Backbone of each chain as nested JSON, in Angstrom:
{
  "chains": [
    {"id": "A", "residues": [
      {"number": 1, "name": "MET", "atoms": {"N": [120.636, 116.36, 129.448], "CA": [119.419, 115.831, 128.749], "C": [119.985, 115.223, 127.378]}},
      {"number": 2, "name": "TYR", "atoms": {"N": [118.391, 114.825, 126.84], "CA": [118.267, 114.129, 125.796], "C": [117.288, 114.18, 125.573]}},
      {"number": 3, "name": "LYS", "atoms": {"N": [116.87, 114.769, 124.214], "CA": [115.32, 115.123, 122.921], "C": [115.126, 113.861, 122.291]}},
      {"number": 4, "name": "VAL", "atoms": {"N": [114.121, 112.482, 122.99], "CA": [114.126, 111.702, 121.631], "C": [113.206, 111.622, 120.402]}},
      {"number": 5, "name": "LYS", "atoms": {"N": [113.267, 111.532, 119.648], "CA": [112.035, 112.276, 119.051], "C": [111.425, 110.424, 118.488]}},
      {"number": 6, "name": "VAL", "atoms": {"N": [110.241, 109.453, 118.496], "CA": [109.899, 108.488, 118.226], "C": [108.592, 108.626, 117.141]}},
      {"number": 7, "name": "PHE", "atoms": {"N": [108.745, 108.156, 115.613], "CA": [107.935, 108.262, 114.526], "C": [107.508, 106.8, 114.795]}},
      {"number": 8, "name": "VAL", "atoms": {"N": [105.577, 106.753, 115.019], "CA": [105.59, 105.404, 115.11], "C": [104.007, 104.728, 114.303]}},
      {"number": 9, "name": "THR", "atoms": {"N": [104.596, 104.638, 113.273], "CA": [104.087, 104.007, 112.367], "C": [103.181, 102.75, 112.043]}},
      {"number": 10, "name": "LEU", "atoms": {"N": [101.318, 103.097, 111.235], "CA": [101.338, 101.303, 111.16], "C": [101.986, 100.448, 109.96]}},
      {"number": 11, "name": "ARG", "atoms": {"N": [101.941, 99.343, 110.454], "CA": [102.682, 98.621, 109.769], "C": [102.469, 98.825, 107.643]}},
      {"number": 12, "name": "GLU", "atoms": {"N": [102.923, 98.392, 107.545], "CA": [102.453, 98.283, 105.667], "C": [101.252, 97.404, 105.769]}},
      {"number": 13, "name": "SER", "atoms": {"N": [101.153, 96.345, 105.389], "CA": [99.669, 95.875, 105.787], "C": [98.655, 95.182, 106.634]}},
      {"number": 14, "name": "VAL", "atoms": {"N": [99.6, 96.575, 107.556], "CA": [97.45, 96.677, 108.28], "C": [97.468, 98.441, 107.695]}},
      {"number": 15, "name": "LEU", "atoms": {"N": [95.317, 97.965, 107.807], "CA": [95.009, 99.142, 107.006], "C": [94.668, 100.439, 107.815]}},
      {"number": 16, "name": "ASP", "atoms": {"N": [94.572, 101.798, 107.107], "CA": [94.507, 102.125, 108.617], "C": [92.784, 103.6, 107.777]}},
      {"number": 17, "name": "PRO", "atoms": {"N": [92.08, 103.343, 108.481], "CA": [90.93, 103.848, 108.033], "C": [90.636, 105.198, 108.185]}},
      {"number": 18, "name": "GLN", "atoms": {"N": [91.417, 105.681, 109.771], "CA": [91.321, 107.117, 109.594], "C": [92.498, 108.382, 108.672]}},
      {"number": 19, "name": "GLY", "atoms": {"N": [93.311, 107.212, 108.111], "CA": [94.763, 108.088, 106.23], "C": [93.453, 107.079, 105.491]}},
      {"number": 20, "name": "THR", "atoms": {"N": [92.982, 106.958, 104.604], "CA": [92.083, 106.557, 104.402], "C": [90.714, 107.834, 104.267]}},
      {"number": 21, "name": "ALA", "atoms": {"N": [90.26, 108.697, 105.526], "CA": [89.267, 109.347, 105.635], "C": [89.881, 110.409, 105.096]}},
      {"number": 22, "name": "VAL", "atoms": {"N": [91.038, 110.534, 105.681], "CA": [91.671, 111.693, 105.189], "C": [92.491, 112.205, 103.645]}},
      {"number": 23, "name": "LYS", "atoms": {"N": [92.545, 110.938, 103.085], "CA": [92.385, 111.331, 102.013], "C": [91.188, 111.366, 100.628]}},
      {"number": 24, "name": "SER", "atoms": {"N": [89.498, 111.081, 101.728], "CA": [88.95, 111.102, 100.902], "C": [88.935, 112.699, 100.834]}},
      {"number": 25, "name": "SER", "atoms": {"N": [89.023, 113.601, 102.112], "CA": [88.114, 114.477, 102.717], "C": [89.671, 115.718, 101.983]}},
      {"number": 26, "name": "LEU", "atoms": {"N": [90.52, 114.981, 101.462], "CA": [91.192, 116.191, 100.324], "C": [91.07, 116.268, 99.306]}},
      {"number": 27, "name": "HIS", "atoms": {"N": [90.62, 115.145, 98.555], "CA": [90.123, 114.572, 97.391], "C": [88.734, 115.375, 97.649]}},
      {"number": 28, "name": "ARG", "atoms": {"N": [88.136, 115.335, 98.594], "CA": [86.482, 116.772, 98.263], "C": [86.879, 117.756, 97.824]}},
      {"number": 29, "name": "MET", "atoms": {"N": [88.126, 118.366, 98.456], "CA": [88.891, 119.624, 98.5], "C": [89.376, 120.014, 97.549]}},
      {"number": 30, "name": "SER", "atoms": {"N": [89.704, 119.057, 96.663], "CA": [90.247, 119.393, 95.319], "C": [91.996, 118.446, 95.212]}},
      {"number": 31, "name": "TYR", "atoms": {"N": [91.603, 118.623, 96.126], "CA": [93.622, 118.447, 95.829], "C": [93.617, 116.66, 95.567]}},
      {"number": 32, "name": "ASN", "atoms": {"N": [93.458, 116.269, 94.373], "CA": [93.507, 115.093, 93.637], "C": [95.036, 114.421, 93.64]}},
      {"number": 33, "name": "GLU", "atoms": {"N": [96.226, 115.388, 93.822], "CA": [97.108, 115.298, 93.807], "C": [97.695, 113.954, 94.992]}},
      {"number": 34, "name": "VAL", "atoms": {"N": [96.694, 113.65, 95.815], "CA": [97.318, 113.267, 96.623], "C": [97.191, 111.539, 96.756]}},
      {"number": 35, "name": "ASP", "atoms": {"N": [97.875, 110.989, 96.729], "CA": [97.284, 108.921, 95.973], "C": [96.988, 108.589, 97.254]}},
      {"number": 36, "name": "ASP", "atoms": {"N": [97.77, 108.799, 97.986], "CA": [97.262, 107.801, 99.867], "C": [98.018, 108.896, 100.73]}},
      {"number": 37, "name": "VAL", "atoms": {"N": [97.599, 108.429, 102.453], "CA": [98.129, 109.212, 103.372], "C": [97.735, 108.089, 105.063]}},
      {"number": 38, "name": "ARG", "atoms": {"N": [98.816, 108.121, 105.576], "CA": [98.883, 106.581, 106.425], "C": [99.188, 107.763, 107.352]}},
      {"number": 39, "name": "ILE", "atoms": {"N": [98.606, 107.618, 108.684], "CA": [98.325, 108.694, 110.25], "C": [99.29, 108.076, 111.189]}},
      {"number": 40, "name": "GLY", "atoms": {"N": [100.333, 108.534, 111.765], "CA": [100.225, 107.859, 112.564], "C": [101.557, 109.032, 114.225]}},
      {"number": 41, "name": "LYS", "atoms": {"N": [101.96, 108.203, 114.986], "CA": [102.172, 108.944, 116.568], "C": [103.915, 109.78, 116.038]}},
      {"number": 42, "name": "TYR", "atoms": {"N": [103.693, 110.388, 116.881], "CA": [104.661, 111.282, 116.768], "C": [105.034, 111.514, 118.334]}},
      {"number": 43, "name": "LEU", "atoms": {"N": [105.979, 110.984, 118.869], "CA": [106.405, 111.582, 120.314], "C": [107.638, 112.189, 120.626]}},
      {"number": 44, "name": "GLU", "atoms": {"N": [108.074, 113.176, 121.791], "CA": [108.807, 113.741, 121.78], "C": [109.159, 112.885, 123.262]}},
      {"number": 45, "name": "LEU", "atoms": {"N": [110.554, 113.449, 123.72], "CA": [110.192, 112.434, 124.988], "C": [111.797, 113.268, 125.42]}},
      {"number": 46, "name": "THR", "atoms": {"N": [111.76, 113.735, 126.886], "CA": [112.751, 114.195, 126.771], "C": [112.971, 113.486, 129.016]}},
      {"number": 47, "name": "ILE", "atoms": {"N": [114.51, 113.518, 128.014], "CA": [115.108, 112.005, 128.824], "C": [116.628, 113.022, 130.365]}},
      {"number": 48, "name": "GLU", "atoms": {"N": [116.891, 112.483, 131.283], "CA": [117.617, 112.767, 131.684], "C": [118.991, 112.013, 131.454]}},
      {"number": 49, "name": "LYS", "atoms": {"N": [120.251, 112.523, 131.389], "CA": [121.278, 111.604, 131.042], "C": [121.045, 110.366, 132.52]}},
      {"number": 50, "name": "THR", "atoms": {"N": [121.883, 109.773, 132.277], "CA": [121.774, 108.375, 133.021], "C": [123.033, 107.979, 132.827]}},
      {"number": 51, "name": "GLU", "atoms": {"N": [123.756, 106.96, 133.384], "CA": [124.912, 105.655, 133.687], "C": [124.357, 105.268, 132.614]}},
      {"number": 52, "name": "GLN", "atoms": {"N": [123.196, 104.155, 132.924], "CA": [122.029, 103.455, 131.325], "C": [122.313, 103.794, 130.381]}},
      {"number": 53, "name": "ASP", "atoms": {"N": [122.499, 102.821, 129.588], "CA": [122.26, 102.86, 128.139], "C": [120.731, 103.246, 127.626]}},
      {"number": 54, "name": "LEU", "atoms": {"N": [121.215, 104.877, 126.78], "CA": [120.108, 105.407, 126.628], "C": [119.39, 104.558, 125.245]}},
      {"number": 55, "name": "ASP", "atoms": {"N": [120.052, 104.027, 124.588], "CA": [119.32, 103.362, 123.048], "C": [118.424, 102.203, 123.441]}},
      {"number": 56, "name": "ALA", "atoms": {"N": [118.874, 101.578, 124.891], "CA": [118.042, 100.237, 125.16], "C": [117.302, 100.35, 126.281]}},
      {"number": 57, "name": "ARG", "atoms": {"N": [117.515, 101.737, 127.215], "CA": [115.741, 101.773, 127.595], "C": [115.109, 102.151, 126.415]}},
      {"number": 58, "name": "VAL", "atoms": {"N": [115.488, 103.629, 125.396], "CA": [114.391, 103.55, 125.13], "C": [113.647, 102.76, 124.431]}},
      {"number": 59, "name": "ARG", "atoms": {"N": [114.535, 101.628, 123.543], "CA": [113.842, 100.659, 123.007], "C": [112.656, 100.008, 123.77]}},
      {"number": 60, "name": "GLU", "atoms": {"N": [113.229, 99.574, 124.732], "CA": [112.181, 98.887, 126.212], "C": [111.292, 99.467, 126.348]}},
      {"number": 61, "name": "MET", "atoms": {"N": [110.832, 101.168, 126.602], "CA": [109.899, 101.868, 126.076], "C": [109.035, 101.67, 125.037]}},
      {"number": 62, "name": "CYS", "atoms": {"N": [109.221, 101.523, 124.433], "CA": [108.416, 101.52, 123.359], "C": [107.904, 100.551, 122.633]}},
      {"number": 63, "name": "GLU", "atoms": {"N": [108.777, 99.611, 123.409], "CA": [108.154, 98.168, 122.938], "C": [107.668, 97.566, 124.233]}},
      {"number": 64, "name": "LYS", "atoms": {"N": [107.457, 98.329, 125.077], "CA": [106.515, 97.611, 127.055], "C": [105.353, 99.026, 126.617]}},
      {"number": 65, "name": "LEU", "atoms": {"N": [105.472, 99.893, 126.196], "CA": [104.255, 100.571, 126.605], "C": [104.459, 101.725, 125.107]}},
      {"number": 66, "name": "LEU", "atoms": {"N": [105.005, 101.994, 124.659], "CA": [104.285, 103.216, 123.951], "C": [104.574, 102.758, 122.229]}},
      {"number": 67, "name": "VAL", "atoms": {"N": [104.816, 101.353, 121.84], "CA": [104.509, 100.994, 120.432], "C": [103.889, 99.628, 120.958]}},
      {"number": 68, "name": "ASN", "atoms": {"N": [101.889, 99.229, 120.488], "CA": [101.854, 97.783, 119.611], "C": [102.902, 97.178, 118.578]}},
      {"number": 69, "name": "THR", "atoms": {"N": [103.611, 96.632, 118.892], "CA": [104.303, 95.677, 117.696], "C": [103.774, 94.868, 116.869]}},
      {"number": 70, "name": "VAL", "atoms": {"N": [102.811, 94.495, 117.103], "CA": [101.63, 93.507, 116.618], "C": [101.2, 94.184, 115.307]}},
      {"number": 71, "name": "ILE", "atoms": {"N": [101.666, 95.508, 114.976], "CA": [100.536, 96.149, 113.932], "C": [101.483, 97.403, 113.985]}},
      {"number": 72, "name": "GLU", "atoms": {"N": [102.129, 97.827, 115.198], "CA": [102.537, 99.216, 114.745], "C": [104.84, 98.716, 114.245]}},
      {"number": 73, "name": "ASP", "atoms": {"N": [105.073, 99.383, 113.679], "CA": [106.261, 100.087, 113.622], "C": [107.459, 101.534, 114.18]}},
      {"number": 74, "name": "TYR", "atoms": {"N": [108.366, 101.436, 114.099], "CA": [108.468, 103.268, 115.022], "C": [110.216, 102.96, 115.115]}},
      {"number": 75, "name": "ARG", "atoms": {"N": [110.904, 104.005, 114.218], "CA": [112.222, 104.259, 114.567], "C": [111.908, 105.961, 115.79]}},
      {"number": 76, "name": "TYR", "atoms": {"N": [112.887, 105.838, 116.084], "CA": [113.036, 106.995, 116.84], "C": [114.583, 107.938, 116.329]}},
      {"number": 77, "name": "GLU", "atoms": {"N": [114.482, 108.999, 116.843], "CA": [116.542, 110.037, 116.917], "C": [116.231, 109.874, 118.059]}},
      {"number": 78, "name": "VAL", "atoms": {"N": [117.704, 110.389, 118.178], "CA": [118.333, 111.6, 119.598], "C": [119.032, 112.873, 119.211]}},
      {"number": 79, "name": "GLU", "atoms": {"N": [118.438, 113.469, 119.664], "CA": [118.989, 114.969, 119.827], "C": [119.914, 114.772, 121.371]}},
      {"number": 80, "name": "GLU", "atoms": {"N": [121.417, 115.507, 121.56], "CA": [121.595, 115.622, 122.681], "C": [122.056, 117.301, 123.248]}},
      {"number": 81, "name": "GLY", "atoms": {"N": [122.136, 117.445, 124.003], "CA": [122.491, 118.688, 124.452], "C": [121.28, 120.254, 124.927]}},
      {"number": 82, "name": "VAL", "atoms": {"N": [119.959, 119.465, 124.863], "CA": [118.858, 120.329, 124.799], "C": [119.005, 120.753, 126.346]}},
      {"number": 83, "name": "PRO", "atoms": {"N": [118.957, 121.816, 126.121], "CA": [119.134, 122.841, 127.564], "C": [118.066, 122.134, 128.429]}},
      {"number": 84, "name": "GLN", "atoms": {"N": [118.561, 122.829, 129.814], "CA": [116.993, 122.303, 131.034], "C": [116.691, 123.723, 131.192]}}
    ]},
    {"id": "B", "residues": [
      {"number": 1, "name": "MET", "atoms": {"N": [106.768, 111.482, 92.424], "CA": [106.129, 110.678, 92.983], "C": [107.084, 111.925, 94.392]}},
      {"number": 2, "name": "TYR", "atoms": {"N": [106.137, 112.301, 95.582], "CA": [106.407, 113.132, 96.372], "C": [105.67, 112.164, 97.913]}},
      {"number": 3, "name": "LYS", "atoms": {"N": [107.228, 112.398, 98.621], "CA": [106.178, 111.713, 99.744], "C": [107.044, 112.63, 101.151]}},
      {"number": 4, "name": "VAL", "atoms": {"N": [105.434, 112.698, 100.83], "CA": [105.535, 114.688, 102.075], "C": [105.42, 114.195, 103.513]}},
      {"number": 5, "name": "LYS", "atoms": {"N": [106.988, 114.273, 104.823], "CA": [105.978, 113.771, 106.052], "C": [106.056, 114.984, 106.648]}},
      {"number": 6, "name": "VAL", "atoms": {"N": [104.653, 114.71, 107.283], "CA": [104.047, 116.598, 108.006], "C": [104.467, 115.478, 110.037]}},
      {"number": 7, "name": "PHE", "atoms": {"N": [104.704, 116.809, 110.555], "CA": [105.16, 116.804, 111.836], "C": [103.969, 117.815, 112.783]}},
      {"number": 8, "name": "VAL", "atoms": {"N": [102.966, 117.59, 113.511], "CA": [102.387, 117.927, 114.001], "C": [102.135, 117.658, 115.372]}},
      {"number": 9, "name": "THR", "atoms": {"N": [102.5, 119.035, 116.323], "CA": [103.305, 119.532, 117.422], "C": [101.874, 119.224, 118.072]}},
      {"number": 10, "name": "LEU", "atoms": {"N": [101.84, 120.09, 119.68], "CA": [100.547, 120.843, 120.286], "C": [101.763, 122.583, 120.869]}},
      {"number": 11, "name": "ARG", "atoms": {"N": [101.075, 123.197, 120.619], "CA": [101.612, 123.85, 120.373], "C": [102.474, 124.085, 122.48]}},
      {"number": 12, "name": "GLU", "atoms": {"N": [103.872, 124.859, 122.104], "CA": [104.755, 125.105, 123.587], "C": [103.449, 124.93, 124.765]}},
      {"number": 13, "name": "SER", "atoms": {"N": [102.213, 126.472, 124.434], "CA": [101.683, 126.973, 125.846], "C": [100.408, 125.888, 126.115]}},
      {"number": 14, "name": "VAL", "atoms": {"N": [100.25, 124.959, 124.995], "CA": [98.946, 123.921, 125.19], "C": [99.33, 123.09, 125.748]}},
      {"number": 15, "name": "LEU", "atoms": {"N": [98.542, 122.969, 127.249], "CA": [98.612, 121.636, 128.618], "C": [98.779, 119.784, 127.195]}},
      {"number": 16, "name": "ASP", "atoms": {"N": [99.155, 118.83, 127.53], "CA": [99.43, 117.555, 127.331], "C": [99.058, 116.976, 127.755]}},
      {"number": 17, "name": "PRO", "atoms": {"N": [97.65, 116.476, 127.834], "CA": [97.468, 115.414, 129.039], "C": [97.683, 114.604, 129.046]}},
      {"number": 18, "name": "GLN", "atoms": {"N": [97.416, 113.713, 127.361], "CA": [97.78, 111.991, 126.78], "C": [99.285, 111.657, 126.998]}},
      {"number": 19, "name": "GLY", "atoms": {"N": [99.717, 112.768, 126.638], "CA": [101.562, 112.722, 126.672], "C": [102.137, 113.269, 128.563]}},
      {"number": 20, "name": "THR", "atoms": {"N": [100.796, 113.839, 129.332], "CA": [101.131, 113.766, 130.747], "C": [101.028, 112.556, 131.865]}},
      {"number": 21, "name": "ALA", "atoms": {"N": [100.426, 111.743, 130.341], "CA": [99.528, 110.225, 131.204], "C": [100.65, 109.023, 130.682]}},
      {"number": 22, "name": "VAL", "atoms": {"N": [101.618, 109.763, 129.55], "CA": [102.143, 108.37, 129.178], "C": [103.335, 108.442, 130.197]}},
      {"number": 23, "name": "LYS", "atoms": {"N": [103.695, 109.768, 130.389], "CA": [104.746, 110.222, 131.572], "C": [104.571, 109.98, 132.223]}},
      {"number": 24, "name": "SER", "atoms": {"N": [103.325, 109.481, 133.497], "CA": [103.107, 109.25, 134.608], "C": [103.195, 107.543, 134.72]}},
      {"number": 25, "name": "SER", "atoms": {"N": [102.716, 107.081, 132.677], "CA": [102.871, 105.534, 133.507], "C": [104.38, 104.969, 133.061]}},
      {"number": 26, "name": "LEU", "atoms": {"N": [105.008, 105.863, 132.724], "CA": [106.592, 106.045, 132.135], "C": [107.273, 105.551, 133.241]}},
      {"number": 27, "name": "HIS", "atoms": {"N": [106.618, 106.271, 134.671], "CA": [107.283, 106.964, 135.769], "C": [107.17, 105.369, 136.795]}},
      {"number": 28, "name": "ARG", "atoms": {"N": [105.769, 105.035, 136.448], "CA": [105.517, 103.744, 137.44], "C": [106.236, 102.46, 137.08]}},
      {"number": 29, "name": "MET", "atoms": {"N": [107.29, 102.133, 135.302], "CA": [107.304, 101.248, 135.125], "C": [109.4, 101.254, 135.594]}},
      {"number": 30, "name": "SER", "atoms": {"N": [109.21, 102.438, 136.184], "CA": [110.62, 102.834, 136.896], "C": [111.682, 103.634, 135.591]}},
      {"number": 31, "name": "TYR", "atoms": {"N": [110.66, 103.947, 134.971], "CA": [111.365, 104.627, 133.777], "C": [111.761, 106.196, 134.435]}},
      {"number": 32, "name": "ASN", "atoms": {"N": [112.473, 106.643, 135.684], "CA": [112.397, 107.689, 135.913], "C": [113.512, 108.906, 135.969]}},
      {"number": 33, "name": "GLU", "atoms": {"N": [113.847, 108.221, 135.076], "CA": [114.918, 109.853, 134.216], "C": [113.716, 110.314, 132.979]}},
      {"number": 34, "name": "VAL", "atoms": {"N": [112.736, 109.955, 132.547], "CA": [111.861, 111.303, 130.99], "C": [111.041, 111.706, 131.909]}},
      {"number": 35, "name": "ASP", "atoms": {"N": [111.554, 112.815, 131.963], "CA": [111.567, 114.599, 132.171], "C": [110.22, 114.671, 131.669]}},
      {"number": 36, "name": "ASP", "atoms": {"N": [110.3, 114.213, 130.73], "CA": [108.442, 115.065, 130.298], "C": [108.024, 114.803, 128.438]}},
      {"number": 37, "name": "VAL", "atoms": {"N": [107.179, 114.514, 127.824], "CA": [106.808, 113.459, 127.312], "C": [105.523, 114.748, 126.705]}},
      {"number": 38, "name": "ARG", "atoms": {"N": [105.588, 114.884, 125.038], "CA": [104.841, 115.536, 124.775], "C": [103.982, 114.542, 123.514]}},
      {"number": 39, "name": "ILE", "atoms": {"N": [102.957, 114.558, 122.998], "CA": [102.443, 113.777, 121.864], "C": [101.745, 114.236, 120.854]}},
      {"number": 40, "name": "GLY", "atoms": {"N": [102.05, 114.38, 119.638], "CA": [101.268, 114.597, 118.52], "C": [101.688, 113.82, 117.166]}},
      {"number": 41, "name": "LYS", "atoms": {"N": [101.365, 114.444, 115.823], "CA": [100.375, 113.342, 115.003], "C": [102.213, 113.039, 114.216]}},
      {"number": 42, "name": "TYR", "atoms": {"N": [101.539, 112.088, 113.149], "CA": [102.869, 112.17, 111.687], "C": [101.588, 111.606, 110.598]}},
      {"number": 43, "name": "LEU", "atoms": {"N": [102.306, 112.482, 110.113], "CA": [101.542, 111.674, 108.894], "C": [102.217, 111.877, 107.831]}},
      {"number": 44, "name": "GLU", "atoms": {"N": [101.94, 110.809, 106.659], "CA": [102.57, 110.1, 105.261], "C": [101.97, 110.645, 104.546]}},
      {"number": 45, "name": "LEU", "atoms": {"N": [102.051, 111.98, 103.867], "CA": [101.192, 111.555, 102.304], "C": [102.04, 111.805, 101.1]}},
      {"number": 46, "name": "THR", "atoms": {"N": [101.706, 110.366, 100.249], "CA": [102.173, 110.832, 98.664], "C": [101.671, 111.635, 97.815]}},
      {"number": 47, "name": "ILE", "atoms": {"N": [102.244, 111.855, 96.806], "CA": [101.792, 113.14, 96.137], "C": [102.05, 112.653, 94.895]}},
      {"number": 48, "name": "GLU", "atoms": {"N": [101.569, 112.763, 94.364], "CA": [101.866, 112.991, 92.173], "C": [102.556, 114.698, 92.288]}},
      {"number": 49, "name": "LYS", "atoms": {"N": [103.285, 114.089, 91.454], "CA": [103.884, 114.856, 90.735], "C": [102.857, 116.132, 90.188]}},
      {"number": 50, "name": "THR", "atoms": {"N": [102.91, 117.748, 89.778], "CA": [101.877, 118.483, 89.591], "C": [102.263, 119.714, 89.185]}},
      {"number": 51, "name": "GLU", "atoms": {"N": [101.655, 120.472, 88.101], "CA": [102.608, 122.303, 87.781], "C": [102.495, 122.966, 88.546]}},
      {"number": 52, "name": "GLN", "atoms": {"N": [101.499, 122.065, 89.918], "CA": [101.584, 123.095, 90.819], "C": [102.685, 123.197, 91.894]}},
      {"number": 53, "name": "ASP", "atoms": {"N": [102.956, 124.688, 92.917], "CA": [103.898, 124.524, 93.234], "C": [103.78, 123.681, 94.824]}},
      {"number": 54, "name": "LEU", "atoms": {"N": [104.242, 122.111, 94.652], "CA": [104.44, 121.009, 96.214], "C": [104.002, 122.268, 97.683]}},
      {"number": 55, "name": "ASP", "atoms": {"N": [104.56, 123.26, 97.329], "CA": [105.183, 123.696, 99.216], "C": [103.598, 124.481, 99.58]}},
      {"number": 56, "name": "ALA", "atoms": {"N": [102.721, 125.662, 98.013], "CA": [102.168, 125.681, 98.623], "C": [101.122, 125.092, 98.939]}},
      {"number": 57, "name": "ARG", "atoms": {"N": [100.769, 123.839, 98.091], "CA": [99.3, 122.852, 98.459], "C": [100.128, 122.63, 99.613]}},
      {"number": 58, "name": "VAL", "atoms": {"N": [100.782, 121.698, 100.386], "CA": [100.869, 121.494, 101.886], "C": [100.75, 122.046, 102.812]}},
      {"number": 59, "name": "ARG", "atoms": {"N": [101.172, 123.375, 102.659], "CA": [101.136, 124.736, 103.585], "C": [98.626, 124.72, 103.475]}},
      {"number": 60, "name": "GLU", "atoms": {"N": [98.901, 124.508, 101.927], "CA": [96.712, 124.316, 102.413], "C": [96.048, 123.681, 103.165]}},
      {"number": 61, "name": "MET", "atoms": {"N": [96.127, 122.312, 102.769], "CA": [96.328, 121.399, 103.656], "C": [96.301, 120.815, 104.6]}},
      {"number": 62, "name": "CYS", "atoms": {"N": [97.585, 121.31, 104.92], "CA": [97.535, 121.412, 106.684], "C": [96.537, 122.01, 106.866]}},
      {"number": 63, "name": "GLU", "atoms": {"N": [96.666, 123.885, 106.951], "CA": [96.68, 124.567, 107.413], "C": [94.263, 124.304, 107.088]}},
      {"number": 64, "name": "LYS", "atoms": {"N": [94.248, 123.795, 106.503], "CA": [93.38, 124.003, 105.635], "C": [92.08, 122.88, 106.752]}},
      {"number": 65, "name": "LEU", "atoms": {"N": [92.966, 121.178, 106.812], "CA": [92.762, 119.863, 107.222], "C": [93.216, 119.302, 108.697]}},
      {"number": 66, "name": "LEU", "atoms": {"N": [94.569, 118.975, 108.3], "CA": [95.79, 118.383, 108.764], "C": [95.808, 119.022, 109.971]}},
      {"number": 67, "name": "VAL", "atoms": {"N": [95.979, 119.96, 110.356], "CA": [96.653, 120.584, 111.732], "C": [95.983, 121.498, 112.545]}},
      {"number": 68, "name": "ASN", "atoms": {"N": [95.21, 121.451, 113.499], "CA": [94.058, 122.078, 114.202], "C": [95.549, 123.786, 114.502]}},
      {"number": 69, "name": "THR", "atoms": {"N": [95.349, 125.487, 113.945], "CA": [96.898, 125.768, 114.642], "C": [96.583, 126.757, 115.504]}},
      {"number": 70, "name": "VAL", "atoms": {"N": [95.514, 126.829, 115.323], "CA": [95.178, 127.449, 117.248], "C": [95.995, 127.142, 118.287]}},
      {"number": 71, "name": "ILE", "atoms": {"N": [95.659, 125.435, 117.997], "CA": [96.627, 125.106, 119.571], "C": [97.823, 123.872, 118.958]}},
      {"number": 72, "name": "GLU", "atoms": {"N": [97.789, 124.31, 117.588], "CA": [99.011, 122.819, 116.888], "C": [100.262, 123.517, 115.905]}},
      {"number": 73, "name": "ASP", "atoms": {"N": [101.386, 122.976, 116.16], "CA": [101.876, 123.769, 115.104], "C": [102.626, 122.668, 114.431]}},
      {"number": 74, "name": "TYR", "atoms": {"N": [103.614, 123.187, 113.068], "CA": [103.497, 122.271, 112.163], "C": [104.32, 121.931, 111.393]}},
      {"number": 75, "name": "ARG", "atoms": {"N": [105.28, 120.53, 110.876], "CA": [106.346, 121.523, 110.307], "C": [106.519, 119.996, 108.981]}},
      {"number": 76, "name": "TYR", "atoms": {"N": [106.965, 119.797, 108.2], "CA": [107.155, 119.132, 106.992], "C": [108.365, 119.025, 106.114]}},
      {"number": 77, "name": "GLU", "atoms": {"N": [109.186, 118.023, 105.647], "CA": [109.514, 117.368, 105.111], "C": [108.653, 116.636, 103.712]}},
      {"number": 78, "name": "VAL", "atoms": {"N": [110.203, 116.954, 102.74], "CA": [109.651, 116.366, 101.607], "C": [110.229, 115.657, 100.671]}},
      {"number": 79, "name": "GLU", "atoms": {"N": [110.629, 114.453, 100.551], "CA": [112.004, 112.989, 99.809], "C": [110.717, 113.62, 98.646]}},
      {"number": 80, "name": "GLU", "atoms": {"N": [111.884, 113.476, 97.521], "CA": [111.026, 112.881, 96.24], "C": [111.773, 111.759, 95.498]}},
      {"number": 81, "name": "GLY", "atoms": {"N": [110.616, 111.598, 94.558], "CA": [111.171, 110.416, 93.727], "C": [110.603, 108.973, 94.67]}},
      {"number": 82, "name": "VAL", "atoms": {"N": [109.968, 109.012, 95.372], "CA": [109.154, 107.911, 95.751], "C": [108.472, 106.723, 94.673]}},
      {"number": 83, "name": "PRO", "atoms": {"N": [109.432, 105.7, 94.076], "CA": [108.864, 104.953, 93.33], "C": [107.236, 104.82, 93.546]}},
      {"number": 84, "name": "GLN", "atoms": {"N": [106.549, 104.502, 91.908], "CA": [104.992, 104.363, 92.158], "C": [105.122, 102.923, 92.015]}}
    ]}
  ]
}
């Protein structure tokens, strides 16, 4: 089994109203040292070992379903040998 | 400046209906090797250097605002020296 951790973030050029709202809340709570907040998604996929190329399959899943590549970027990390 | 990356995940014991829906979609798209999907949040905070203890401040922000510790776990990583 593999554990694949996918990080999805809004592209730099895309406004993040949710992040802006969180930043304002933090400032109201006196965390004035916070300069910027960006909010994204974090997905953990548990994937069985198969004959197929894991990287190619994960990229396909991301680009077809998990990530909106028009406004989002993604990266992922693979951990091997997660016990079943 | 510091860049703090916060990963928020649902606790193991908490059902993740969004993850279950994504898993079903992946299966319908023939990605049958996907055994489990868990969905969480990923936050990037840009924080100015201050006299205060960064770790203590980040933990406070997480526990007071960013994370619902009843149903969620979190961990974070600090990257130093992000250019202003």
